[in-house]
KETI-21459 format. One record per residue: residue in one letter; z, y, x of N, C-alpha, C in turn. Coordinates in steps of 0.02 Angstrom, whole numbers, plus 50000, padded with zeros to 5 digits. Layout:
residues N
aZYXZYXZYX ...
//
This chain:
residues 476
m498624829250211498894837750197498584839350145 v498984840650101498534843450034498184849750070 r497624851950054497164858350064497194864249990 s497384871150010497544874649955496624875249958 r496234879149910495634883949909495684889949916 d494904889049936495024898149956494754904249899 v494824910349899494704913649855493914911449826 d493434908149838492894907349816492814901049809 g493334895449812493264889049782493144885149831 s492944887949889493004881549939493604879949966 k493544873750001494364869450050494444874550097 q494824875650131495234878450184495664872450240 g495414874450284495734871650342496624870550349 p496934869350398497594870950395497714876750436 c497394880350452497534886050477497214891750433 c497344890050372497164895850311497634904650300 k498324898750297498684903050322498564910250366 e498394905950423498424911950486498004915550496 m497354913550439496564917650447496684922750377 r497194919250331497024923850285497424930650304 r497994929750350498374934250386498044938250438 w497364937350462497024940650522496504944050461 e496134941050413495794945650379496054947950313 l496624949350294496964955050268497264961250321 g497264960050385497264963750436496894967850408 g496184965750465495634967650465495344970650400 e495534968250329495314973450281495944978250270 v496454977550285496884984850282496654990950346 k496274988950412495984993950438495294995250420 n495094994350393494354993050365494374998150289 v495075000050261495075002450203495535007650243 s495685009350276496175014650311495815019950347 v495125017250383494995020350436494355026550367 i494485022250305493745026250259494565031150217 a495015027350201495295030250143495695035350184 a495835035050247496455044250274495785047050275 p495495047550327495115055150302494825058450254 m494565053450172494405054950123494965058650084 v495855056950103496385059450079496315064450068 v496225065550144496325074150194495635078350150 v494925077250158494655081350137494675081850083 a494985077250005495055077949933495525085349947 m496185084649990496665089549993496315095450026 l496045094250072495885102550080495265105050035 q494965100749997494495104349947494895106449879 y495415103449877495905106449790496065111049851 l496385112849897496805118749914496295125349919 m495625123749921495355129249927495315134749863 q495235130349827495375131549766496055132949733 m496505134049776497225134549737497165142449784 v497155142749851496905148149893496625152949855 a496095152949836495975160949773496235162449730 i496635158549697497165157749656497755158949666 v497985156649714498605162049727498655168049760 m498175170049805497665175849821497745182449744 v497435178249741497245184149681497935184649633 g498295180449627498925180549581499355186849598 h499285188149653499535196849703499395200549688 l498785199649648498375207549627498865209049546 d498375205749486498825209749427498885202349378 q499115202049334499265195849288498335196049254 l498215199349243497615200649214497075196649243 s496875198349316496865194449355496965186549371 l497195186249373497905179349389497445176249327 s497765175849256497185173949200496625173149193 s496095176049213495645174749204495285168749263 v495535171249312495355167349371495615159549353 a496085158649330496475150849307495995151049236 i495855153549206495445150649145494935149949179 a494495153249221493845150049239493635146649279 t494155144249319494445138949347494325132249324 s494735132949264494745128349228494155124849187 l493685128849167493105131349120492565129649154 t492365132949250492015128349273492035121849315 n492435121249311492775115149344492615108549280 v492655109549226492655106049187492045102249141 t491435109249146490815110649154490385110549226 g490645109449272490115110349310490545106149367 f490885107149400491065102949472491265097249435 s491615095549402491985086349373491285084749354 l490865085849325490095083249272489975081949371 l489575087749428489515084249488489805081449525 s490565078549506490805072249547490635067449513 g490645068049438490625059549399489805059349440 l489385062849420488635061749430488695058549488 v488755059349544488715057549610488955049549625 g489675047549570489795042449607489145035949556 g488495040449546488125032549537487675032849630 l487775034749665487545036949723488025033149763 e488625030549772489365027349771488885019149769 t488665017549733488365012849678487515011149754 l487165015349740486535013649775486475014649838 c486905018349875486945019049950487315013049971 g487905014549931488415006049947488315000249984 q487684999049924487644991249921487134993649973 a486354998349971485914997450026486084996750087 f486555000950090487095000750171487314993150180 g487614989650136487744983250141487104977050126 a486554979450125486164974650118485484978250165 k485894980350222485504986050290484554987550273 q484594989650191484144991650183484165002050192 y483995002950248484585008450279483885013950262 n483485012950246482865017550232482995020850140 k483255016750115483315018550041484115024050035 i484265019850093485045026450096484685033150097 g484225036650112484055042150114483745044050067 i483245042050060482765041549962483275041549914 y483835038649893484195038449855484465042249850 t485015046649918485225053949937484875058049940 c484165059349918483625064249901483665063149832 s483545058049780483555058949709484305062049704 a484725060149716485085063449696485285070649685 i485115072649760485205081049759484645083149705 i483975080849703483425083849658483725081849601 s484145076949571484575076949508484995082249483 m485455083949527486085086149509485885093949522 l485245096349558485055104249541484825105549506 l484455100149483484065101249428484735101849338 v485415098049341485855099449304486365106449310 c486185107649371486355116049395486065119549351 i485505121249319485285126049288485625126549223 p485675120549183485955122849112486505124349123 v486835122649173487575123149193487865131149201 s487285133149263487365139349267487335144749224 i486605144349169486605149249114487085150849078 s487625142249072488315142849020488935145549045 w488685148149139489355151849147489325159949125 i488415162049132488175168349132488355169949063 f488515166949010489075168948976489605165048924 l489945165749003490465159348973490895164848915 d490725174548956491275178248911491185177848831 k490595175148808490475176348743490835167648698 f490955163148746491355158748744492065160048726 l492315163448771493215161848771493145169148729 i492845173148714493035179848643492915174148581 l492545167748578492265165748514492735161648498 i493195159148555493955153048532494495157548527 g494285164948516495055170948517494945172248592 q494725171648611495345173948704495195183148692 d495715184248729495825192248752495225192548768 p494825198248764493925202648797493955203348860 s494545206148889494465208048935494675202748982 i495165198248983495005191448984494425189749014 a494235185948972493255183448941493105185748991 l492865192449005492535198449047492395197549133 k493095195749129493465194549209493295188049238 a493205182949174493445175749222492435176849205 q492025177649155491355179349150491155179149248 k491465185349261491085186749324491525181949373 y491875180549393492165174449413491735169149413 a491545166349389491105162349354490635163949380 i490155169149382489735170349400489465170349466 y489995171249491490095171749571490155164449609 l490425160549553490535152249589489725147449572 i489315151849557488715149149537488195145949620 p488395150649649488055148549708488525143649763 a489165142649720489585133849767489405129549716 l489365130049684488865124549602488335118749649 f487795124349651487205122049680487445121649762 g487645124149791488015119049867488245113849847 g488585114749775489235105649775488465103249791 a487875103249731487275098449695486935095449766 v487175098649827486795096149873487495090949942 v487625096049934488235092349987488845087049949 k488925088849897489115080049848488835074949900 p488205073549869487755068949895487815067449989 l487745068750012487925071550067488245066250110 v488825071150057489515066250072489695059050066 r489375057750009489205049649955488985046050002 s488355048250032487955043750073488245043550134 l488695048450166488925047650236489295041250226 q489885043150178490635039250142490555032650150 s489785029650099489635023550093489275019150167 q489275023250223489145020750277489685020350341 s490285022850310491105022250335490815028050381 v490685034750372490615039350421491065044150371 t491765043650418492385047650374492365055150433 l492435052150468492825059950516492415066850541 p491775065050513491325070750534491485073550450 l491635072750396492045075950336492625078850365 l493025075150375493715077550384493495083850428 v493175080850495493205088850542492715094650489 s492185091750453491825101850431492625102750362 s492645096750339493075100950269493665106350303 a493815102150366494555105750398494115114050417 l493675112950445493345121150484493225124650422 a492925121450370492735126950304493325128150294 s493985124350274494445126450252495025132950270 g494985131350357495065136950380494735141650406 l494185143450376493825149850397493645152550314 h494175149050258494215150950173494755156350171 v495175153150204496045154550227495835165250226 p495575164650265495665172750320494895177450275 l494425173050262493665174350216494185176750163 c494425174450121494425174850055495225180750061 w495655181650101495855187150093495575193550114 a494935194450177494745200050181494475200850134 f493795196550087493765196850011494185201149962 v494825197749954495215201549873495405207049899 f495915205649966496135214050008495915218950034 k495635217750078495345222050135494815225750139 l494415222050080493725223550063493685224449989 k494265226749941494605226449885494195225249836 m494055216449831493325214549815493865209949740 g494465209449749494935207249704494495200349676 s494455197849612494705191649617493715188449615 i493105193349587492685195049625492585191449705 g493015194849741492905194449812493285185349824 a493645183349808493955175949789493325170949778 a492745171449726492415168549715491705168549749 i491735172949792491155175049840491415173149898 a492305171649928492485168049988492175159649986 f492485159449907492565150949883491725150149906 s491145151149869490425150449884490445150449948 l490355155449994490565154650048490565149150087 s491375149750075491575143250116491285137250086 n490835136950045490785129750005490085130150044 w489495133650066488865132950118488885129450178 f489665135650211489695134450285489895127350285 y490425124050249490425115450242489675112250226 l489245115550196488585110750192488155112750245 v488365118750284487955119950324488125114050396 l488675114650380488945108450445488765101250437 i488865099650363488725091550388487935091750370 v487675096250340486795094450338486395095350440 v486825099450463486805099050551487025091350566 y487505089650538487715082450571487415075450537 v487305076050478486485072950460485985074150497 k485725080450513485025079850552485355077150626 f485845080250641485655077750732485995073150742 s486335069250703486905063150734486295055950739 s486375054450786486195047950794486345042350738 l486915041850716487025037450657486645037050574 c486555043750598485935044950543485245044750567 e485155042650574484245041850611483935035750557 n484135030650550484025027150483483895027650428 t484405032750392484635036350334484485042850338 s484025047050359483695053450353483475054250273 v483585060350252483455062750206482675068250190 s482285064750183481695067850140481415070050078 f481165074450066480815074650004480185068450000 s479985066749951479505061349949479545057749869 l478895053149874478615053349808479145046849781 d479445042349823479815035749802480465040749803 a480825048049810481415050349792480905054749732 l480925055449719480645056249642480715051749584 i480395044949603480505041049569480905037149542 g481495038849611481955034649631482555040749547 v482555046149552482835051249521483155045049417 k482465041649430482665037349355483305031849376 e483265028649421483935024049427484515027749457 f484295033549485484995038249505485295036349449 f485055041249382485235042949317485465037249286 r485365030449297485605022349261486155025049297 f486635025049347487065023749352487655030549363 a487225036549367487575042549388487685046449308 i487535043049240487665046549193488455041549173 p488365035249177488955033049150489645032649190 s489345034049258489645035149314490225043249309 a489565047849270489915056749258490615053849183 v490195051349158490655050449066491405046749108 m491425041349139491915038949146492495042849183 v492175048849244492615053649273492895060749236 c492225059149197492335066249150492905064549104 l492745061249059493125059148976494015060449029 k494365054949077494735058849083495045065049123 w494565067949143494545074549153494775080349103 w494385077549070494255083249005495025082548937 s495265076048955495785075348897496325078248932 i496415079249010497015083249016496995090049029 e496125093049017496105099048990496295102348925 v496255097148870496385098148804497225097348787 l497375093948830498035092648834498365100848856 v497975102748891498345110648919498145116148877 l497405116348841497265119548788497935119248725 i498035115348715498345113048650499005115448648 s499115113648718499885118148746500225125448722 g499685129548728499725134648692499685136248641 l499675131748583499715131348509500635129748493 l501105127248551501825125548544502125130248556 p502795130248507503405133548503503655138648564 n503535141648591503585146448651503125142948718 p502495145748718501945143448737502105142248811 k502485149048816502495150948893502935147448937 l503385143048917503875139348927503375133648949 e503135128848891502705124348886502355123148933 t501925128648930501135127248953501335127049038 s501995130449052502125130849135502495124249142 v502595120649121502765114049126502375111749162 l501805109049078501535104349090500895106849147 s500825114849175500375116749230500575115749298 i501435114449319502025112549356501575103049373 c501925101449315501825092649349501065090349335 l500525094549306499775091149322499475095049398 t499895099549422499985101549473500285096349522 i500655093049528501025090149557500555081149553 s500385081549502499875075149518499105074549507 t498805080649520498295081449566498455082549616 l499015084749668499165083749722499265077549739 h499555072349714499255066249702498815062249713 f498325063749670497825062649642497405061549717 t497425063249773497105066149827497005060149874 i497715058749855497705050749881497525047149830 s497735044549785497335040649754496435042249757 y496185046849774495385045749758495335043249855 g495615044549905495625041549965495285034849949 l495885032349928495795022949904495435022549868 g495175025549833494505025849770493915023949811 a493905029849878493245030349898493255026149958 a493735021949956493905017150018493365009349985 a493925007849910493655004449885493245003949853 s492755008649828491645009249831491505005949876 t491745008749943491405008449988491484999750027 r492024998350039492004993150049491744985949991 v491764987049910491444981849879490624985149873 s490294988249870489894989449871489494989649921 n489674991149990489424987150048489254978950038 e490194974550044490044967950037489374966149999 l489704967549929489084963649874488434967249893 g488094971649931487504972149940487334969749999 a487834963750029487884961350101487834955150074 g487934951950008487964947749991488584940750007 n489214945350035489774942950017490304944049956 p490154940949899490734941449852491524940649875 r491724934049936491964933649932492494941049964 a492044941850011492324949650072492674956950026 a492184954649957492134962249899492984958849848 r492984955749842493884950549828494204952649865 l494134951249938494764954449992494644959249971 a494214963749975494264971849971494674973849930 v494584971149846494724974149803495604972949818 c495754966849834496484962849810496964970449866 t496544970249919496774973749969497224981749938 v496474985649923496674992949904497014991749851 l496944986149788497564988449730498084988849761 f498394982649800498874982649845499254987949863 l498834990549913498974996349945499155002549897 a498765003249835498785008149766499295006549729 i499594999749750500315000549680500925003349721 i500985001449811501434999149852501425008849862 e500675011749893501115019549912501075023449836 s500945021549746501185026949693501785022849675 i502025017249698502895016149691503475020849730 i503095020549772503465024949819503455032949811 v502625034049794503025042749780503135043249722 g503035037949655503445039349616504425038249611 v504515033249646505245032249657505305040449669 v505055043549716505255049949763505375054449708 i504625057349656504685058549611505335060449575 l505385051949557506065051549517506765052549543 s506755053749596507205055049624507445062149646 c507095065249671507105071749668506845076849619 r506815076549548506685078349472506995085249459 a507555082249486508375089149473508005096449502 i507945094549567507615098849608506845101449619 l506435096649552505565096749603505535103849567 g505595105749498505425111749468505745118949516 n506075119049595506395124649607505565125049652 a505225119549692504755122949696504245127449677 y504305128649605503775131949564504075138649536 s504795137549506504925141649474505665142549488 n506075148049485506755152049496507085151049437 e506505148749394507135149049285507225143049275 k507945141649272508425137249239508035132349176 p507865135749133507465132649079506715129149120 v506715130849142505675128649202505975121149221 v506725123649259506585117249312507035111249260 s507415114449232507815106749177506975104449170 y506855106449117506185103049085505915100449098 v505645102949197505095098749237505815092349249 a506175091549279506755087949259506685079149248 s506605082249151506705079749107505915074049096 m505475080449125504865075049137504785070649188 g505065068449254505075064449309505105058549276 p505525054349236505235047449230504445048149179 f504155050649177503585050749151503115052449189 l502945056749222502705060049289502725054549332 s503155050249330503185043949402502775038249377 i502755037549298502395031349281501525033249267 s501675040349280500945043549276500385044349338 v501115044449393500565045049470500405037449474 i500905031649467500485023949441500095022949407 t500055025149348499545022549285498735026649346 d498905034449387498265035549413498055033249465 s498515031949493498045027749568497745021449553 l497955018049493497875014449482497105011649456 q497275019149433496475022649386496005022949459 a495965026549476495495029249554495455025149568 v495555017349598495425013049669495085010149596 i495175007449539494875001949503494095005249478 s494115014549468493585016549462493095015849517 g493585016449611493085016049636492895008149653 i493115005049634493084999749623492384998949565 a492584999749507491724998949492491185004849502 k491195008149538490945010649552490185007349604 g490585004649662490584998249696490274993549671 s490384992949601490214986649593489234987749543 g489564993849525488944994849484489034992149397 w489854992249383489924994349289490474996349254 q490205004749291490225012249283490445013549194 h489745010149156489705010449086490415006749055 i490465001049083491054998149081491815001949040 g491825006849130492375009749137492405016749071 a491585018349054491685024549014491645021148967 y491765016548933492095016148853492705014048842 v493095011548919493855010548910494055015248927 n493605020048953493975028448970493745032848888 l493195032848864493125034948794493725030348723 g493845024848748494485020948699495015024448699 a495295023248776496185025548794496085032048772 f495635035248813495995043948778495745047348708 y495355043648704495015049248614495105044348566 l495395038148587495325034648511496165033048507 f496725034048569497425033648582497935038948620 g497545040048666497865046648728497945052648673 i497405056248687497525063548643497855063748577 p497605058048493497815057448431498765056448451 s498925052848503499715051048514499975057048543 a499565060948560500105066848614500165072648566 v499625073748525499535076148443500045077648390 v500335070648395500665064648345501435066948388 l501495068348454502235067548454502465074448491 g501865079748510501865085948500502095089948458 f501785088348402501765092348346502405091048301 p502005085748239502255083148194502995079248201 l503095074548280503735073748303504145078748358 h503705085048371504075088548393504585088448490 f504095082948496504155084448569503905084748615 k503495091148578503225098948619502705094248668 a502965099048745502465097348783502715091648818 k503275090248817503435081448834502745076548799 g502895077748738502475075448688501675073748700 l501645079348730500995080448755500835076548824 w501195075348855501285070448938501385064348912 i501695061548866501915055848848500975051848799 g501005055148779500235053948738499625052148774 i499595056148815499035056248901499475047948926 l500005049848935500105042548969500035035948946 i500295037048880499965029348831499165027948845 g498735034148847498115034048849498045030348924 s498385033548977498165029549045498495023549055 l499155020949019499325014949029498835009448997 i498495010948943497935008348890497485007348959 q496995012548991496405013349019496755007449076 s497215008249122497415003249153497284995649157 t497684995749097498054987549072497264984849063 c496804989349036495984987549033495714982749084 l495574990349132495304990349202495614984249218 l496254984949229496394978549268496164971649262 l496244970549194496074963949164495114961449157 i494804968249163494264966549202493944966749272 t494434968549314494324969449391494484960349402 g495224956449352495404954149379494864945649334 l494454949649300493944943349284493124942949293 t493274947049343492694950849373492244941349407 d491524941049391491674935449452491104938749529 w491524937549540490954941749609490524937049640 r490434932749634489824929349655489284931449591 k489294931949543488684934749487488494939849505 q489094945349538488974950549530488404952549588 a488804947749661488244950649712487414945549700 k487584942049662486994939849644486604946249589 e486914944949551486524952949531486194959449561 v486904960349612486444965649681486034962749683 k485684958649746485354953149756484704955849724 e484724954349666484144950849619483864960549605 r484334963449584484204970549582483864976949641 m484204974849710484044975949753483374973049759 s482864968449741482434965549781481804966449724 k482124970149657481694971449604481794980449604 a481824982449651481944992049653481314993649632 t481174999349619480545002949622480385006149691 i481055007149715481025010349762480905007349849 r480225009649890479855003049925480635003249987 c480584998950022480934999250089480514998250150 a480445004050186480285004050256480464997550307 
//
């Protein structure tokens, strides 16, 4: 009988097909256990920001405009930066957990907290002077002042994020996700009545929404800290300040900076798109349509984020454990799930494109315009899903720097220039801007898929083993 070859090149016996099915089924289960809770966590965190905007929107147009601008800028300059930097911890903690060097997980987590708290200092200072920046770029002074006040009251949430994000990634790297789901649900449940009370009952307006958001995030942090402190699952990975944690700051930034660049370059390109849409003829219509498409895309991205988190955890754990074959199986499994999920969502969007806009607007021009964006939005869903998953694979493997270079070229050499040309000289307007970013996404996804497909997982596992053995952090 002809024998096939395994993914690592070894010969298989006659039961190889049954073993593959069993392994694939087991890996799907492993991925789902991590991805499903993280999808809900991401969605709840996103909705917390949306609750503030929705409630403030019932006050007046000035409050809504200022909060929308402040939310966008604080995301770009602060929260997205923290989300990117903490990706370095997915490499370090995930691989340490796979290698059963549990003591390193707590040390790396502490290093990340120290590093991110330091980053928050200049970021918070820039938020204090946010009104000066907005006025400088031509924004209305009354909007700029309100936006600055909102941003200032978000500073506690920024520092809270610098602590809670590393703790979340630390637990995620150990596949401990249920406490994250419960804590996030409790924090979100508190946020809705708290935001309503501050905004309407206490009549604090947009500032009340910012205070409620900060308090809810600190409540989330307290819940996570209590779990980490008292859970038996965290006995061997306790987080405490030490000299090793200070030494580990350098190693953390080695992976965190390219991770932040990889995440932020895509995030910032979308913000650039929204900003320049205000320069188009009939900016109210064009910006409204782009905002609707971006909202739909962001909601779907919470699913992609969960799959990316699962990819990062599974790949880093298996590479740390020295199992290149299992790491490759995890990659194939998550990519398969991402493709299936994104195709289903893409088909749904395409099928419902004629009525999709009705969920956001009653104006016929907006609904019709959103319908015409349906095909491009459907493709974006697929490329974004692939990007999120492969970014997770990159974090798990430790090649974030390659992803950063790919994103820089895809969006800033091709995507944004294409968007500007299509949107303005060729007069495709908002549709042209979206197509330009879609071009960048297609280039990005294609390059990242090729890099993933050509990855030598044996070599990756060997490099991880060598790095773990040479690490400056001691392992008790």
